[in-house]
Steps between C-alpha positions, in 0.01 A plus 500: 500500500605161652693414187686835535601418854615155397718643230643752733591245768639269231730783388615586855631144524663521156658846542568513878607148538542370857390842649172474294446156629564604862274804489210325319515205734502730803195666356348160434522414869331815604143617410620593148361228272810429288483144372822313575440287193571807287820571685670165567416301191633757263811551700560125494458517121769756480710278729455214247627746236808581704393854597443413869592220745217259572571466872557870542151560359362272770702653779418857398137417451478338841689784658269753349201303621651490849547881513151574375346260751706653788378843405132381513578306823651808658227737397233261628680444826529866546127543437415256765224271579300752712477743209402213264216403735378856516510522116320167468226622736458829314560401135497111501180471304653695212807273486316180606716486818331422822657475839425124492703471176779688680491251790505212251799650324684541825433136587616395156827685534556363850427140398658483158778765541809422303361214290196713413718786382716264297197344326332843453813622304401236237133620462393772258357810665572362851870541450465870426320563831622248760729750661201695619348240736841381604594860611167582657503189708873548589639172358864480597693680224771243470250220440311725252814591309629143480161368376469783248850452361460121480152520338597792264820308408301194408250703304769692310672171419180355350442810289862517398502134402189566284662812347825308414336178384192627320571849373871428476421257225213697343595875510193581291301442824636834637331691225 
């Protein structure tokens, strides 16, 4: 089943071009587990083949990540901390989420803020979910957006470089 999803996402990038990159990267920055490695690296391969622009792949990927993260941020901010505390009290054991962990998360966002979001955008799994605590704990949206765009841009650049330099010279790797 996973292979089927990977092939589908790969084809979205190939057939939909920049729109496919944008949509998949927006999903990647939400709770949908789309691996950015399956989006950006192949797009950069096609850029190396002259079918796309290398820097446009990075810009569109980072923009999609920003939009997906802002959706998660906004939804989490709307949900609010009071509701999250009630859910933690009621269902926390099921999701391994205690009120103490919520307090620790809030302190982390307050302490590390912008730098923490930037670094989180470079970490697998964390980058998909970082908009949730930022929204719940009401991190300033401008700082969140700037850190997300910078971190996503760097991550997309690394993946695009890999796609161009490694798969661009060895197209059989895409098989």
